[in-house]
C-alpha positions as CSV (number, residue, x, y, z in Angstrom):
1,M,91.5,134.4,108.2
2,K,94.7,132.7,109.3
3,I,94.9,131.5,112.9
4,N,97.6,132.1,115.5
5,V,99.8,129.0,116.1
6,G,103.1,128.1,117.7
7,L,105.7,125.5,116.9
8,V,108.0,123.7,119.4
9,G,110.9,121.7,118.0
10,K,113.6,122.9,115.7
11,G,114.8,119.6,114.3
12,K,114.5,118.3,110.8
13,W,110.7,117.6,111.0
14,G,110.1,120.9,112.9
15,K,111.6,122.8,110.0
16,K,109.3,120.9,107.6
17,L,106.3,121.9,109.7
18,K,107.5,125.5,109.8
19,K,107.6,125.8,106.1
20,Q,103.9,124.7,105.9
21,L,102.8,126.8,108.9
22,D,104.5,130.0,107.5
23,E,102.1,129.6,104.5
24,L,99.0,128.4,106.2
25,T,98.9,130.2,109.5
26,N,100.2,133.1,111.6
27,L,103.2,131.4,113.1
28,K,103.8,133.4,116.3
29,F,106.8,131.5,117.7
30,F,109.2,128.7,116.7
31,Y,111.1,127.3,119.7
32,G,113.9,124.8,120.3
33,K,114.8,123.7,123.8
34,K,114.5,127.1,125.6
35,N,111.1,128.8,125.5
36,T,108.5,130.8,127.3
37,L,105.7,128.6,126.1
38,I,102.9,129.4,128.5
39,S,103.4,133.1,128.6
40,D,103.6,133.3,124.8
41,I,100.5,131.2,124.4
42,K,98.5,133.8,126.4
43,K,100.3,136.8,124.9
44,E,99.9,135.8,121.3
45,K,96.4,134.3,121.7
46,I,97.5,130.9,120.3
47,K,94.9,128.5,119.0
48,W,97.1,125.6,118.2
49,V,100.6,124.4,119.3
50,F,102.5,122.1,117.0
51,V,104.9,119.8,118.9
52,A,107.9,118.3,117.0
53,T,110.4,117.8,119.9
54,P,112.0,114.4,120.9
55,N,109.5,111.8,121.8
56,I,110.4,111.7,125.5
57,T,109.5,115.4,125.9
58,H,106.0,115.2,124.3
59,Y,104.1,114.4,127.5
60,K,105.2,117.4,129.4
61,I,104.7,119.9,126.6
62,V,101.4,118.6,125.4
63,K,100.1,118.5,129.0
64,Q,101.1,122.2,129.5
65,C,99.2,123.2,126.3
66,I,96.1,121.3,127.3
67,Q,96.2,122.8,130.8
68,N,96.0,126.2,129.1
69,G,93.2,125.3,126.8
70,V,95.2,125.2,123.6
71,N,94.7,122.6,120.8
72,V,97.7,120.4,120.1
73,F,99.1,118.8,116.9
74,C,101.8,116.4,118.1
75,E,104.2,114.4,116.1
76,K,104.0,110.6,116.5
77,P,104.2,108.9,118.9
78,L,102.2,111.0,121.3
79,C,104.2,109.4,124.1
80,I,106.5,106.5,124.5
81,S,104.0,104.7,126.7
82,Y,100.4,103.8,126.2
83,T,99.5,104.8,129.8
84,K,100.8,108.4,129.4
85,A,99.3,108.8,126.0
86,K,95.9,107.7,127.4
87,K,96.2,110.3,130.2
88,L,96.8,113.1,127.7
89,I,93.9,112.1,125.5
90,D,91.5,111.7,128.5
91,Y,92.7,115.1,129.8
92,S,92.2,116.8,126.4
93,R,88.6,115.6,126.3
94,K,88.1,116.7,129.9
95,K,89.4,120.2,129.0
96,R,87.5,120.2,125.7
97,V,90.5,120.9,123.5
98,K,91.5,119.1,120.3
99,L,94.5,116.8,120.3
100,F,95.7,115.4,117.0
101,V,98.6,112.9,116.5
102,S,100.3,113.1,113.2
103,D,99.1,110.4,110.9
104,I,100.6,111.3,107.5
105,Y,100.2,107.8,106.1
106,N,96.5,108.2,106.2
107,Y,96.9,110.8,103.4
108,Y,99.1,108.7,101.1
109,S,97.7,107.9,97.7
110,V,98.9,104.3,97.9
111,K,96.3,102.3,99.8
112,I,96.9,98.7,100.9
113,K,93.7,96.7,100.0
114,N,94.7,93.2,101.0
115,L,97.5,91.3,102.7
116,K,99.0,88.0,101.5
117,N,99.6,85.0,103.8
118,I,103.2,86.0,104.0
119,N,104.1,89.7,103.7
120,Y,107.4,91.7,103.6
121,I,108.0,95.3,104.6
122,F,111.4,96.7,103.7
123,R,112.7,100.1,104.7
124,S,116.1,101.6,104.2
125,K,117.8,104.8,105.1
126,Y,121.1,105.9,106.6
127,V,121.2,106.6,110.3
128,G,124.5,107.7,111.7
129,G,125.7,106.2,115.0
130,D,123.7,103.6,117.0
131,D,120.0,103.4,116.7
132,N,118.3,100.5,118.3
133,E,115.0,102.1,118.9
134,Y,113.4,101.0,115.7
135,L,110.1,100.0,117.2
136,F,109.0,103.6,117.7
137,R,111.0,105.2,115.0
138,F,110.2,102.9,112.2
139,M,107.8,100.1,113.0
140,Y,105.3,102.7,114.4
141,H,104.9,103.9,110.8
142,D,104.2,100.4,109.4
143,V,101.7,99.6,112.2
144,S,100.0,102.8,111.2
145,I,99.9,101.7,107.5
146,L,98.6,98.2,108.5
147,Y,96.2,99.5,111.1
148,K,93.0,98.2,109.5
149,F,94.4,94.7,109.3
150,L,95.9,94.7,112.8
151,K,93.1,96.3,114.9
152,S,90.9,93.3,114.9
153,N,93.6,90.7,115.1
154,R,95.7,89.1,117.8
155,I,99.5,88.6,117.9
156,L,100.5,84.9,118.2
157,N,104.3,85.2,117.8
158,F,106.8,88.0,117.5
159,L,110.4,87.2,116.6
160,I,113.3,89.7,116.4
161,K,116.7,89.1,114.8
162,N,119.2,91.9,115.5
163,Q,122.3,92.5,113.6
164,N,123.3,95.6,115.4
165,K,126.8,95.9,114.0
166,K,125.4,96.0,110.5
167,K,122.4,98.1,111.6
168,I,120.0,95.7,110.2
169,F,116.9,94.8,112.2
170,E,114.5,92.0,111.2
171,A,111.2,91.1,112.9
172,S,108.4,88.8,112.1
173,I,104.8,88.9,113.4
174,E,102.4,86.0,113.2
175,L,98.8,86.9,113.7
176,K,95.9,84.8,114.9
177,N,94.5,84.5,111.3
178,K,97.9,82.9,110.4
179,I,99.0,86.0,108.3
180,V,102.7,86.6,108.7
181,I,104.3,90.1,108.4
182,N,108.1,90.3,108.0
183,F,109.8,93.6,108.7
184,I,113.3,94.4,107.5
185,Y,115.0,97.7,108.4
186,N,118.4,98.5,107.0
187,L,119.7,101.7,108.6
188,N,123.0,101.6,106.7
189,I,121.9,102.4,103.2
190,K,121.8,106.0,101.9
191,K,119.1,105.3,99.3
192,K,115.7,105.6,101.0
193,E,113.2,102.9,100.2
194,H,109.9,101.9,101.8
195,L,108.2,98.8,100.3
196,L,105.3,96.5,101.2
197,N,105.3,93.4,99.1
198,K,107.4,95.3,96.5
199,L,104.7,98.1,96.4
200,V,106.4,101.5,96.8
201,I,104.8,103.4,99.7
202,R,104.7,107.0,98.7
203,S,102.4,109.8,97.6
204,E,102.8,112.4,94.9
205,K,100.6,114.9,96.7
206,D,101.7,117.5,99.3
207,I,100.3,115.3,102.1
208,L,101.8,117.3,105.0
209,K,100.0,120.4,103.8
210,M,96.8,118.5,103.3
211,M,96.9,117.0,106.8
212,I,97.6,120.3,108.5
213,T,94.9,122.1,106.5
214,N,92.3,119.4,107.4
215,V,93.3,119.5,111.1
216,L,93.1,123.3,111.4
217,S,89.8,123.4,109.6
218,N,88.3,120.6,111.7
219,K,87.9,118.2,108.8
220,V,89.3,115.2,110.7
221,D,87.8,112.8,113.2
222,F,89.8,113.6,116.3
223,K,88.4,110.7,118.3
224,K,89.3,108.2,115.5
225,N,92.7,109.7,115.3
226,N,93.3,109.4,119.1
227,N,92.0,105.8,119.2
228,K,94.4,104.8,116.3
229,A,97.4,106.5,118.1
230,L,96.5,104.5,121.3
231,F,96.1,101.3,119.5
232,I,99.6,101.6,117.9
233,L,101.2,102.3,121.2
234,K,99.4,99.3,122.9
235,F,100.3,97.1,119.9
236,L,104.0,98.0,120.2
237,E,104.0,97.4,123.9
238,K,102.5,94.0,123.3
239,L,105.2,93.3,120.8
240,K,107.9,94.1,123.3
241,K,106.4,91.8,125.9
242,Q,105.9,88.9,123.5
243,A,109.2,89.3,121.7
244,K,111.4,86.2,121.2
245,Y,115.0,87.1,120.2
246,V,116.9,85.1,117.6
247,Y,120.6,85.7,117.3
């Protein structure tokens, strides 16, 4: 029996979620900016709300859902600050509702087994206009991929080299165990690529469908998911504090 869900966010990713939810659930509403979220949650007996709105809006929407006893699937990052994300996770546990932060790379068929002493991550895509917020929009994904290597390590140095006019962003992390990870993001190339040491990061499976199905059927470790989401936010905040800029 399909469960009743709602979706907030009509952007590119929201439309991808809608396609899956139309197949897997009874999608009762699909909102953009204007909505009657709380009244419709009660009216439609909603079990899960999917949030795919801009990052800065996540905290308010997720909190409203938790207040009303509704489970939440939120696109990453949960919030743009560790403190706010921690508040939401603690609140969800207090209210005994499930909160899941999208972790699509966990379902990729390509798994990174080991890192070299010096590593390179390259990502390219075309982004129109200015986009300097690459930490949360791009590096978040790569920290997620490298989570098992980073969670028990400490940052020694973090260097950033910005070439804003060319929309190329380069960063380098040196860890306590002397492993170096270099990140290169080129936002001015139409061909999409995502490589780690020349290994293509991708999956042939319908991973979005797989993730949603597992979440709705309680086949995920919600506590582990929440802890990973918090770690990534704290890690990115540490990077910002320790960053040394090279021009």
